[in-house]
Biopython code that builds the backbone (N, CA, C, O; Angstrom):
import numpy as np
from Bio.PDB.StructureBuilder import StructureBuilder

atoms = [
    (1, "MET", "N", (-142.351, -15.629, 90.566)),
    (1, "MET", "CA", (-141.084, -15.299, 89.947)),
    (1, "MET", "C", (-140.554, -14.010, 90.576)),
    (1, "MET", "O", (-141.201, -12.967, 90.477)),
    (2, "ALA", "N", (-139.429, -14.064, 91.198)),
    (2, "ALA", "CA", (-138.829, -12.895, 91.833)),
    (2, "ALA", "C", (-138.280, -11.936, 90.783)),
    (2, "ALA", "O", (-137.925, -12.339, 89.675)),
    (3, "THR", "N", (-138.218, -10.682, 91.148)),
    (3, "THR", "CA", (-137.666, -9.658, 90.271)),
    (3, "THR", "C", (-136.143, -9.786, 90.245)),
    (3, "THR", "O", (-135.509, -9.957, 91.285)),
    (4, "SER", "N", (-135.573, -9.704, 89.064)),
    (4, "SER", "CA", (-134.129, -9.853, 88.921)),
    (4, "SER", "C", (-133.390, -8.590, 89.357)),
    (4, "SER", "O", (-133.931, -7.485, 89.322)),
    (5, "LYS", "N", (-132.165, -8.783, 89.760)),
    (5, "LYS", "CA", (-131.287, -7.657, 90.134)),
    (5, "LYS", "C", (-131.063, -6.760, 88.922)),
    (5, "LYS", "O", (-130.932, -5.545, 89.071)),
    (6, "GLU", "N", (-131.018, -7.335, 87.738)),
    (6, "GLU", "CA", (-130.819, -6.558, 86.513)),
    (6, "GLU", "C", (-131.992, -5.606, 86.273)),
    (6, "GLU", "O", (-131.798, -4.462, 85.862)),
    (7, "TYR", "N", (-133.211, -6.088, 86.533)),
    (7, "TYR", "CA", (-134.393, -5.239, 86.376)),
    (7, "TYR", "C", (-134.343, -4.092, 87.386)),
    (7, "TYR", "O", (-134.613, -2.941, 87.041)),
    (8, "LEU", "N", (-134.000, -4.410, 88.624)),
    (8, "LEU", "CA", (-133.850, -3.378, 89.650)),
    (8, "LEU", "C", (-132.827, -2.339, 89.207)),
    (8, "LEU", "O", (-133.088, -1.138, 89.277)),
    (9, "ASP", "N", (-131.663, -2.798, 88.752)),
    (9, "ASP", "CA", (-130.605, -1.874, 88.321)),
    (9, "ASP", "C", (-131.088, -0.984, 87.176)),
    (9, "ASP", "O", (-130.760, 0.201, 87.131)),
    (10, "PHE", "N", (-131.863, -1.551, 86.253)),
    (10, "PHE", "CA", (-132.390, -0.772, 85.127)),
    (10, "PHE", "C", (-133.333, 0.324, 85.631)),
    (10, "PHE", "O", (-133.225, 1.478, 85.216)),
    (11, "ILE", "N", (-134.240, -0.033, 86.511)),
    (11, "ILE", "CA", (-135.193, 0.952, 87.043)),
    (11, "ILE", "C", (-134.458, 2.036, 87.822)),
    (11, "ILE", "O", (-134.771, 3.218, 87.683)),
    (12, "LEU", "N", (-133.497, 1.651, 88.628)),
    (12, "LEU", "CA", (-132.725, 2.654, 89.384)),
    (12, "LEU", "C", (-131.959, 3.575, 88.442)),
    (12, "LEU", "O", (-131.842, 4.770, 88.714)),
    (13, "GLU", "N", (-131.443, 3.051, 87.359)),
    (13, "GLU", "CA", (-130.759, 3.885, 86.366)),
    (13, "GLU", "C", (-131.743, 4.861, 85.721)),
    (13, "GLU", "O", (-131.404, 6.021, 85.487)),
    (14, "GLN", "N", (-132.952, 4.398, 85.436)),
    (14, "GLN", "CA", (-133.968, 5.267, 84.844)),
    (14, "GLN", "C", (-134.348, 6.400, 85.796)),
    (14, "GLN", "O", (-134.732, 7.481, 85.348)),
    (15, "LEU", "N", (-134.244, 6.165, 87.090)),
    (15, "LEU", "CA", (-134.597, 7.163, 88.102)),
    (15, "LEU", "C", (-133.388, 7.922, 88.636)),
    (15, "LEU", "O", (-133.504, 8.651, 89.621)),
    (16, "SER", "N", (-132.246, 7.763, 88.008)),
    (16, "SER", "CA", (-130.996, 8.309, 88.539)),
    (16, "SER", "C", (-130.951, 9.836, 88.586)),
    (16, "SER", "O", (-130.109, 10.390, 89.293)),
    (17, "ALA", "N", (-131.811, 10.524, 87.870)),
    (17, "ALA", "CA", (-131.836, 11.986, 87.913)),
    (17, "ALA", "C", (-132.451, 12.502, 89.210)),
    (17, "ALA", "O", (-132.319, 13.683, 89.532)),
    (18, "LEU", "N", (-133.120, 11.627, 89.954)),
    (18, "LEU", "CA", (-133.789, 12.025, 91.190)),
    (18, "LEU", "C", (-132.894, 11.782, 92.396)),
    (18, "LEU", "O", (-132.290, 10.717, 92.529)),
    (19, "GLU", "N", (-132.814, 12.768, 93.262)),
    (19, "GLU", "CA", (-132.099, 12.574, 94.528)),
    (19, "GLU", "C", (-133.090, 12.046, 95.545)),
    (19, "GLU", "O", (-134.240, 12.482, 95.588)),
    (20, "GLY", "N", (-132.642, 11.106, 96.362)),
    (20, "GLY", "CA", (-133.518, 10.580, 97.400)),
    (20, "GLY", "C", (-134.182, 9.267, 97.050)),
    (20, "GLY", "O", (-135.103, 8.835, 97.742)),
    (21, "ILE", "N", (-133.724, 8.620, 95.972)),
    (21, "ILE", "CA", (-134.249, 7.298, 95.616)),
    (21, "ILE", "C", (-133.448, 6.247, 96.382)),
    (21, "ILE", "O", (-132.219, 6.293, 96.417)),
    (22, "SER", "N", (-134.149, 5.314, 96.984)),
    (22, "SER", "CA", (-133.486, 4.185, 97.637)),
    (22, "SER", "C", (-134.355, 2.951, 97.440)),
    (22, "SER", "O", (-135.532, 3.049, 97.092)),
    (23, "CYS", "N", (-133.760, 1.801, 97.667)),
    (23, "CYS", "CA", (-134.525, 0.568, 97.514)),
    (23, "CYS", "C", (-134.201, -0.369, 98.660)),
    (23, "CYS", "O", (-133.158, -0.265, 99.305)),
    (24, "ARG", "N", (-135.118, -1.279, 98.893)),
    (24, "ARG", "CA", (-134.897, -2.316, 99.901)),
    (24, "ARG", "C", (-135.544, -3.596, 99.414)),
    (24, "ARG", "O", (-136.544, -3.585, 98.695)),
    (25, "ARG", "N", (-134.952, -4.681, 99.820)),
    (25, "ARG", "CA", (-135.412, -5.994, 99.384)),
    (25, "ARG", "C", (-136.466, -6.506, 100.357)),
    (25, "ARG", "O", (-136.360, -6.327, 101.570)),
    (26, "MET", "N", (-137.492, -7.152, 99.790)),
    (26, "MET", "CA", (-138.526, -7.745, 100.620)),
    (26, "MET", "C", (-139.041, -9.012, 99.949)),
    (26, "MET", "O", (-139.711, -8.946, 98.919)),
    (27, "MET", "N", (-138.729, -10.151, 100.527)),
    (27, "MET", "CA", (-139.223, -11.453, 100.065)),
    (27, "MET", "C", (-138.987, -11.673, 98.561)),
    (27, "MET", "O", (-139.901, -12.084, 97.847)),
    (28, "GLY", "N", (-137.786, -11.404, 98.090)),
    (28, "GLY", "CA", (-137.449, -11.632, 96.689)),
    (28, "GLY", "C", (-137.857, -10.518, 95.757)),
    (28, "GLY", "O", (-137.577, -10.582, 94.560)),
    (29, "GLU", "N", (-138.509, -9.507, 96.273)),
    (29, "GLU", "CA", (-138.934, -8.364, 95.477)),
    (29, "GLU", "C", (-138.281, -7.112, 96.053)),
    (29, "GLU", "O", (-137.479, -7.202, 96.983)),
    (30, "TYR", "N", (-138.618, -5.952, 95.508)),
    (30, "TYR", "CA", (-137.993, -4.711, 95.949)),
    (30, "TYR", "C", (-139.033, -3.622, 96.167)),
    (30, "TYR", "O", (-140.056, -3.563, 95.484)),
    (31, "LEU", "N", (-138.743, -2.769, 97.133)),
    (31, "LEU", "CA", (-139.537, -1.573, 97.387)),
    (31, "LEU", "C", (-138.678, -0.382, 97.004)),
    (31, "LEU", "O", (-137.487, -0.342, 97.312)),
    (32, "ILE", "N", (-139.282, 0.589, 96.333)),
    (32, "ILE", "CA", (-138.579, 1.803, 95.932)),
    (32, "ILE", "C", (-139.130, 2.954, 96.774)),
    (32, "ILE", "O", (-140.326, 3.243, 96.742)),
    (33, "ASP", "N", (-138.257, 3.593, 97.514)),
    (33, "ASP", "CA", (-138.622, 4.755, 98.310)),
    (33, "ASP", "C", (-138.116, 6.006, 97.606)),
    (33, "ASP", "O", (-137.052, 6.005, 96.987)),
    (34, "TYR", "N", (-138.898, 7.067, 97.716)),
    (34, "TYR", "CA", (-138.474, 8.361, 97.193)),
    (34, "TYR", "C", (-138.668, 9.384, 98.305)),
    (34, "TYR", "O", (-139.779, 9.595, 98.792)),
    (35, "ARG", "N", (-137.577, 10.008, 98.689)),
    (35, "ARG", "CA", (-137.557, 10.991, 99.777)),
    (35, "ARG", "C", (-138.167, 10.404, 101.054)),
    (35, "ARG", "O", (-138.896, 11.078, 101.783)),
    (36, "GLY", "N", (-137.850, 9.136, 101.302)),
    (36, "GLY", "CA", (-138.283, 8.485, 102.530)),
    (36, "GLY", "C", (-139.696, 7.936, 102.519)),
    (36, "GLY", "O", (-140.169, 7.426, 103.535)),
    (37, "LYS", "N", (-140.379, 8.034, 101.383)),
    (37, "LYS", "CA", (-141.750, 7.539, 101.283)),
    (37, "LYS", "C", (-141.808, 6.378, 100.293)),
    (37, "LYS", "O", (-141.137, 6.398, 99.261)),
    (38, "LEU", "N", (-142.609, 5.375, 100.614)),
    (38, "LEU", "CA", (-142.778, 4.237, 99.713)),
    (38, "LEU", "C", (-143.511, 4.690, 98.459)),
    (38, "LEU", "O", (-144.668, 5.106, 98.526)),
    (39, "ALA", "N", (-142.834, 4.609, 97.309)),
    (39, "ALA", "CA", (-143.397, 5.093, 96.054)),
    (39, "ALA", "C", (-143.778, 3.972, 95.103)),
    (39, "ALA", "O", (-144.750, 4.097, 94.358)),
    (40, "ALA", "N", (-143.017, 2.866, 95.119)),
    (40, "ALA", "CA", (-143.246, 1.837, 94.116)),
    (40, "ALA", "C", (-142.770, 0.479, 94.611)),
    (40, "ALA", "O", (-141.988, 0.364, 95.555)),
    (41, "TYR", "N", (-143.272, -0.529, 93.939)),
    (41, "TYR", "CA", (-142.881, -1.914, 94.182)),
    (41, "TYR", "C", (-142.356, -2.485, 92.875)),
    (41, "TYR", "O", (-142.886, -2.185, 91.805)),
    (42, "LEU", "N", (-141.336, -3.293, 92.958)),
    (42, "LEU", "CA", (-140.890, -4.090, 91.814)),
    (42, "LEU", "C", (-141.264, -5.522, 92.149)),
    (42, "LEU", "O", (-140.662, -6.141, 93.027)),
    (43, "CYS", "N", (-142.248, -6.039, 91.456)),
    (43, "CYS", "CA", (-142.773, -7.374, 91.739)),
    (43, "CYS", "C", (-142.918, -8.149, 90.435)),
    (43, "CYS", "O", (-143.546, -7.676, 89.488)),
    (44, "ASP", "N", (-142.339, -9.328, 90.394)),
    (44, "ASP", "CA", (-142.444, -10.188, 89.214)),
    (44, "ASP", "C", (-142.081, -9.453, 87.922)),
    (44, "ASP", "O", (-142.724, -9.632, 86.889)),
    (45, "GLY", "N", (-141.047, -8.630, 88.000)),
    (45, "GLY", "CA", (-140.598, -7.905, 86.810)),
    (45, "GLY", "C", (-141.558, -6.822, 86.357)),
    (45, "GLY", "O", (-141.607, -6.491, 85.172)),
    (46, "ARG", "N", (-142.323, -6.266, 87.288)),
    (46, "ARG", "CA", (-143.259, -5.175, 86.980)),
    (46, "ARG", "C", (-142.957, -4.009, 87.909)),
    (46, "ARG", "O", (-142.586, -4.203, 89.066)),
    (47, "LEU", "N", (-143.118, -2.798, 87.392)),
    (47, "LEU", "CA", (-143.018, -1.590, 88.203)),
    (47, "LEU", "C", (-144.437, -1.176, 88.543)),
    (47, "LEU", "O", (-145.235, -0.860, 87.660)),
    (48, "LEU", "N", (-144.744, -1.182, 89.840)),
    (48, "LEU", "CA", (-146.073, -0.828, 90.323)),
    (48, "LEU", "C", (-145.953, 0.386, 91.237)),
    (48, "LEU", "O", (-145.148, 0.394, 92.168)),
    (49, "VAL", "N", (-146.761, 1.414, 90.964)),
    (49, "VAL", "CA", (-146.703, 2.635, 91.763)),
    (49, "VAL", "C", (-148.004, 2.834, 92.530)),
    (49, "VAL", "O", (-149.051, 2.294, 92.175)),
    (50, "GLN", "N", (-147.902, 3.622, 93.587)),
    (50, "GLN", "CA", (-149.071, 3.937, 94.407)),
    (50, "GLN", "C", (-150.098, 4.688, 93.539)),
    (50, "GLN", "O", (-149.720, 5.577, 92.776)),
    (51, "PRO", "N", (-151.378, 4.343, 93.647)),
    (51, "PRO", "CA", (-152.398, 4.997, 92.816)),
    (51, "PRO", "C", (-152.859, 6.343, 93.389)),
    (51, "PRO", "O", (-154.037, 6.526, 93.698)),
    (52, "VAL", "N", (-151.939, 7.255, 93.523)),
    (52, "VAL", "CA", (-152.274, 8.605, 93.989)),
    (52, "VAL", "C", (-152.791, 9.407, 92.786)),
    (52, "VAL", "O", (-152.519, 9.036, 91.644)),
    (53, "PRO", "N", (-153.530, 10.499, 93.023)),
    (53, "PRO", "CA", (-154.127, 11.249, 91.908)),
    (53, "PRO", "C", (-153.151, 11.645, 90.801)),
    (53, "PRO", "O", (-153.485, 11.531, 89.621)),
    (54, "SER", "N", (-151.960, 12.106, 91.158)),
    (54, "SER", "CA", (-151.017, 12.531, 90.118)),
    (54, "SER", "C", (-150.570, 11.348, 89.257)),
    (54, "SER", "O", (-150.372, 11.507, 88.052)),
    (55, "ALA", "N", (-150.411, 10.188, 89.843)),
    (55, "ALA", "CA", (-150.026, 9.002, 89.070)),
    (55, "ALA", "C", (-151.147, 8.600, 88.122)),
    (55, "ALA", "O", (-150.894, 8.245, 86.971)),
    (56, "MET", "N", (-152.384, 8.655, 88.603)),
    (56, "MET", "CA", (-153.516, 8.301, 87.746)),
    (56, "MET", "C", (-153.644, 9.275, 86.581)),
    (56, "MET", "O", (-154.042, 8.891, 85.481)),
    (57, "LYS", "N", (-153.305, 10.544, 86.829)),
    (57, "LYS", "CA", (-153.369, 11.556, 85.764)),
    (57, "LYS", "C", (-152.267, 11.334, 84.724)),
    (57, "LYS", "O", (-152.514, 11.451, 83.523)),
    (58, "LEU", "N", (-151.045, 11.012, 85.186)),
    (58, "LEU", "CA", (-149.919, 10.826, 84.266)),
    (58, "LEU", "C", (-149.940, 9.470, 83.551)),
    (58, "LEU", "O", (-149.281, 9.289, 82.527)),
    (59, "LEU", "N", (-150.704, 8.524, 84.103)),
    (59, "LEU", "CA", (-150.776, 7.184, 83.512)),
    (59, "LEU", "C", (-152.225, 6.843, 83.161)),
    (59, "LEU", "O", (-152.775, 5.873, 83.681)),
    (60, "PRO", "N", (-152.847, 7.638, 82.277)),
    (60, "PRO", "CA", (-154.249, 7.351, 81.952)),
    (60, "PRO", "C", (-154.363, 5.978, 81.293)),
    (60, "PRO", "O", (-153.585, 5.624, 80.407)),
    (61, "GLY", "N", (-155.322, 5.245, 81.737)),
    (61, "GLY", "CA", (-155.533, 3.914, 81.160)),
    (61, "GLY", "C", (-154.610, 2.841, 81.696)),
    (61, "GLY", "O", (-154.635, 1.709, 81.214)),
    (62, "ALA", "N", (-153.790, 3.175, 82.691)),
    (62, "ALA", "CA", (-152.880, 2.176, 83.259)),
    (62, "ALA", "C", (-153.680, 1.072, 83.939)),
    (62, "ALA", "O", (-154.724, 1.322, 84.541)),
    (63, "GLU", "N", (-153.182, -0.130, 83.835)),
    (63, "GLU", "CA", (-153.824, -1.290, 84.467)),
    (63, "GLU", "C", (-153.505, -1.301, 85.956)),
    (63, "GLU", "O", (-152.438, -0.858, 86.381)),
    (64, "TYR", "N", (-154.436, -1.808, 86.733)),
    (64, "TYR", "CA", (-154.215, -2.041, 88.152)),
    (64, "TYR", "C", (-153.790, -3.489, 88.332)),
    (64, "TYR", "O", (-154.414, -4.399, 87.785)),
    (65, "ASP", "N", (-152.734, -3.700, 89.096)),
    (65, "ASP", "CA", (-152.225, -5.033, 89.378)),
    (65, "ASP", "C", (-152.037, -5.185, 90.879)),
    (65, "ASP", "O", (-151.775, -4.223, 91.601)),
    (66, "ALA", "N", (-152.179, -6.427, 91.321)),
    (66, "ALA", "CA", (-151.898, -6.739, 92.722)),
    (66, "ALA", "C", (-150.406, -7.027, 92.856)),
    (66, "ALA", "O", (-149.749, -7.439, 91.900)),
    (67, "ILE", "N", (-149.891, -6.805, 94.050)),
    (67, "ILE", "CA", (-148.479, -7.069, 94.306)),
    (67, "ILE", "C", (-148.182, -8.554, 94.113)),
    (67, "ILE", "O", (-147.131, -8.923, 93.589)),
    (68, "TYR", "N", (-149.102, -9.386, 94.536)),
    (68, "TYR", "CA", (-148.958, -10.837, 94.371)),
    (68, "TYR", "C", (-150.320, -11.404, 94.005)),
    (68, "TYR", "O", (-151.349, -10.775, 94.252)),
    (69, "GLU", "N", (-150.322, -12.579, 93.425)),
    (69, "GLU", "CA", (-151.559, -13.208, 92.983)),
    (69, "GLU", "C", (-152.509, -13.383, 94.164)),
    (69, "GLU", "O", (-152.132, -13.928, 95.202)),
    (70, "GLY", "N", (-153.726, -12.921, 93.996)),
    (70, "GLY", "CA", (-154.723, -13.007, 95.051)),
    (70, "GLY", "C", (-154.685, -11.846, 96.024)),
    (70, "GLY", "O", (-155.522, -11.758, 96.921)),
    (71, "GLY", "N", (-153.721, -10.954, 95.854)),
    (71, "GLY", "CA", (-153.608, -9.805, 96.756)),
    (71, "GLY", "C", (-154.735, -8.814, 96.538)),
    (71, "GLY", "O", (-155.239, -8.657, 95.426)),
    (72, "ARG", "N", (-155.118, -8.153, 97.608)),
    (72, "ARG", "CA", (-156.219, -7.181, 97.524)),
    (72, "ARG", "C", (-155.736, -5.780, 97.185)),
    (72, "ARG", "O", (-156.469, -5.000, 96.577)),
    (73, "LYS", "N", (-154.515, -5.458, 97.570)),
    (73, "LYS", "CA", (-154.004, -4.112, 97.301)),
    (73, "LYS", "C", (-153.651, -3.999, 95.818)),
    (73, "LYS", "O", (-152.838, -4.766, 95.303)),
    (74, "LYS", "N", (-154.269, -3.038, 95.145)),
    (74, "LYS", "CA", (-154.047, -2.830, 93.718)),
    (74, "LYS", "C", (-153.230, -1.563, 93.499)),
    (74, "LYS", "O", (-153.505, -0.512, 94.079)),
    (75, "LEU", "N", (-152.228, -1.693, 92.653)),
    (75, "LEU", "CA", (-151.348, -0.578, 92.317)),
    (75, "LEU", "C", (-151.367, -0.365, 90.813)),
    (75, "LEU", "O", (-151.792, -1.245, 90.064)),
    (76, "LEU", "N", (-150.908, 0.799, 90.368)),
    (76, "LEU", "CA", (-150.844, 1.095, 88.937)),
    (76, "LEU", "C", (-149.579, 0.497, 88.337)),
    (76, "LEU", "O", (-148.481, 0.707, 88.852)),
    (77, "ARG", "N", (-149.735, -0.246, 87.251)),
    (77, "ARG", "CA", (-148.585, -0.833, 86.565)),
    (77, "ARG", "C", (-148.056, 0.175, 85.544)),
    (77, "ARG", "O", (-148.812, 0.708, 84.732)),
    (78, "VAL", "N", (-146.760, 0.424, 85.600)),
    (78, "VAL", "CA", (-146.099, 1.327, 84.660)),
    (78, "VAL", "C", (-145.501, 0.466, 83.553)),
    (78, "VAL", "O", (-144.563, -0.298, 83.784)),
    (79, "ASP", "N", (-146.050, 0.596, 82.361)),
    (79, "ASP", "CA", (-145.577, -0.216, 81.245)),
    (79, "ASP", "C", (-144.444, 0.447, 80.464)),
    (79, "ASP", "O", (-143.605, -0.242, 79.885)),
    (80, "ASP", "N", (-144.416, 1.776, 80.443)),
    (80, "ASP", "CA", (-143.428, 2.502, 79.637)),
    (80, "ASP", "C", (-142.170, 2.784, 80.467)),
    (80, "ASP", "O", (-141.822, 3.940, 80.709)),
    (81, "ILE", "N", (-141.500, 1.721, 80.895)),
    (81, "ILE", "CA", (-140.321, 1.888, 81.753)),
    (81, "ILE", "C", (-139.103, 2.401, 80.988)),
    (81, "ILE", "O", (-138.119, 2.812, 81.604)),
    (82, "ASP", "N", (-139.154, 2.384, 79.674)),
    (82, "ASP", "CA", (-138.042, 2.906, 78.871)),
    (82, "ASP", "C", (-138.061, 4.432, 78.783)),
    (82, "ASP", "O", (-137.079, 5.042, 78.361)),
    (83, "ASN", "N", (-139.168, 5.043, 79.178)),
    (83, "ASN", "CA", (-139.327, 6.492, 79.093)),
    (83, "ASN", "C", (-138.830, 7.134, 80.393)),
    (83, "ASN", "O", (-139.596, 7.325, 81.338)),
    (84, "ARG", "N", (-137.556, 7.457, 80.421)),
    (84, "ARG", "CA", (-136.910, 8.031, 81.611)),
    (84, "ARG", "C", (-137.577, 9.331, 82.045)),
    (84, "ARG", "O", (-137.755, 9.563, 83.241)),
    (85, "GLU", "N", (-137.949, 10.186, 81.086)),
    (85, "GLU", "CA", (-138.571, 11.467, 81.412)),
    (85, "GLU", "C", (-139.921, 11.247, 82.097)),
    (85, "GLU", "O", (-140.240, 11.935, 83.067)),
    (86, "LEU", "N", (-140.705, 10.306, 81.608)),
    (86, "LEU", "CA", (-142.000, 10.010, 82.226)),
    (86, "LEU", "C", (-141.812, 9.499, 83.652)),
    (86, "LEU", "O", (-142.522, 9.933, 84.560)),
    (87, "LEU", "N", (-140.876, 8.594, 83.859)),
    (87, "LEU", "CA", (-140.645, 8.058, 85.196)),
    (87, "LEU", "C", (-140.205, 9.149, 86.165)),
    (87, "LEU", "O", (-140.663, 9.195, 87.307)),
    (88, "THR", "N", (-139.323, 10.020, 85.709)),
    (88, "THR", "CA", (-138.871, 11.132, 86.547)),
    (88, "THR", "C", (-140.037, 12.051, 86.887)),
    (88, "THR", "O", (-140.226, 12.407, 88.050)),
    (89, "GLU", "N", (-140.815, 12.433, 85.890)),
    (89, "GLU", "CA", (-141.978, 13.297, 86.103)),
    (89, "GLU", "C", (-142.984, 12.625, 87.036)),
    (89, "GLU", "O", (-143.570, 13.284, 87.896)),
    (90, "LEU", "N", (-143.184, 11.340, 86.874)),
    (90, "LEU", "CA", (-144.126, 10.580, 87.697)),
    (90, "LEU", "C", (-143.730, 10.620, 89.167)),
    (90, "LEU", "O", (-144.555, 10.936, 90.024)),
    (91, "PHE", "N", (-142.476, 10.302, 89.463)),
    (91, "PHE", "CA", (-142.028, 10.280, 90.853)),
    (91, "PHE", "C", (-142.039, 11.679, 91.466)),
    (91, "PHE", "O", (-142.398, 11.836, 92.633)),
    (92, "LEU", "N", (-141.648, 12.703, 90.692)),
    (92, "LEU", "CA", (-141.693, 14.076, 91.185)),
    (92, "LEU", "C", (-143.126, 14.499, 91.517)),
    (92, "LEU", "O", (-143.363, 15.165, 92.524)),
    (93, "ALA", "N", (-144.073, 14.112, 90.671)),
    (93, "ALA", "CA", (-145.466, 14.485, 90.884)),
    (93, "ALA", "C", (-146.075, 13.730, 92.070)),
    (93, "ALA", "O", (-146.901, 14.282, 92.798)),
    (94, "MET", "N", (-145.675, 12.489, 92.263)),
    (94, "MET", "CA", (-146.266, 11.652, 93.296)),
    (94, "MET", "C", (-145.803, 11.971, 94.711)),
    (94, "MET", "O", (-146.565, 11.773, 95.657)),
    (95, "VAL", "N", (-144.596, 12.450, 94.881)),
    (95, "VAL", "CA", (-143.958, 12.492, 96.200)),
    (95, "VAL", "C", (-144.781, 13.211, 97.271)),
    (95, "VAL", "O", (-144.844, 12.739, 98.406)),
    (96, "ASP", "N", (-145.399, 14.319, 96.944)),
    (96, "ASP", "CA", (-146.163, 15.052, 97.953)),
    (96, "ASP", "C", (-147.477, 14.360, 98.305)),
    (96, "ASP", "O", (-148.063, 14.648, 99.349)),
    (97, "GLU", "N", (-147.944, 13.460, 97.458)),
    (97, "GLU", "CA", (-149.204, 12.751, 97.704)),
    (97, "GLU", "C", (-149.002, 11.397, 98.371)),
    (97, "GLU", "O", (-149.968, 10.763, 98.796)),
    (98, "LEU", "N", (-147.780, 10.959, 98.464)),
    (98, "LEU", "CA", (-147.511, 9.655, 99.068)),
    (98, "LEU", "C", (-147.689, 9.736, 100.578)),
    (98, "LEU", "O", (-147.372, 10.757, 101.188)),
    (99, "PRO", "N", (-148.197, 8.657, 101.185)),
    (99, "PRO", "CA", (-148.368, 8.677, 102.632)),
    (99, "PRO", "C", (-147.024, 8.702, 103.349)),
    (99, "PRO", "O", (-146.029, 8.160, 102.868)),
    (100, "GLU", "N", (-147.023, 9.341, 104.500)),
    (100, "GLU", "CA", (-145.832, 9.359, 105.325)),
    (100, "GLU", "C", (-145.585, 7.941, 105.839)),
    (100, "GLU", "O", (-146.532, 7.184, 106.052)),
    (101, "PRO", "N", (-144.317, 7.582, 106.039)),
    (101, "PRO", "CA", (-144.032, 6.238, 106.561)),
    (101, "PRO", "C", (-144.601, 6.061, 107.966)),
    (101, "PRO", "O", (-144.649, 7.000, 108.760)),
    (102, "LYS", "N", (-145.026, 4.845, 108.246)),
    (102, "LYS", "CA", (-145.551, 4.540, 109.575)),
    (102, "LYS", "C", (-144.406, 4.550, 110.569)),
    (102, "LYS", "O", (-143.304, 4.084, 110.280)),
    (103, "GLN", "N", (-144.686, 5.085, 111.738)),
    (103, "GLN", "CA", (-143.680, 5.115, 112.798)),
    (103, "GLN", "C", (-143.518, 3.727, 113.390)),
    (103, "GLN", "O", (-144.502, 3.038, 113.659)),
    (104, "LYS", "N", (-142.285, 3.326, 113.588)),
    (104, "LYS", "CA", (-142.015, 2.023, 114.184)),
    (104, "LYS", "C", (-142.313, 2.074, 115.671)),
    (104, "LYS", "O", (-142.034, 3.062, 116.350)),
    (105, "LYS", "N", (-142.885, 0.987, 116.153)),
    (105, "LYS", "CA", (-143.176, 0.896, 117.589)),
    (105, "LYS", "C", (-141.882, 0.709, 118.359)),
    (105, "LYS", "O", (-140.975, 0.003, 117.916)),
    (106, "LYS", "N", (-141.808, 1.346, 119.509)),
    (106, "LYS", "CA", (-140.592, 1.243, 120.328)),
    (106, "LYS", "C", (-140.712, 0.116, 121.319)),
    (106, "LYS", "O", (-139.787, -0.126, 122.095)),
]
sb = StructureBuilder()
sb.init_structure("model")
sb.init_model(0)
sb.init_chain("A")
sb.init_seg("    ")
for serial, (resi, resn, name, xyz) in enumerate(atoms, 1):
    if name == "N":
        sb.init_residue(resn, " ", resi, " ")
    sb.init_atom(name, np.array(xyz, "f"), 0.0, 1.0, " ", f" {name:<3s}", serial, name[0])
structure = sb.get_structure()
């Protein structure tokens, strides 16, 4: 089940206090970048963030989910998407711990 445009719009609205948020579409789902770094995935109507130390601290007890069924990469699922302050704090805390984007081959 692909993530709806309405869900994307809701998440972007929740993150609207942050400068440097952008999104891109990938195979019916969305990637959320913050300050040029991949911070989160919107997959099957779920917000999944990179499991960096600050995210694990701010989301104690969060479930790990795969991007797709059978996938090996596990990310933290954010269940409290209605809490704008938490989402803002989460992305601000995560940004310095996120990996730099891979350089494209020329």
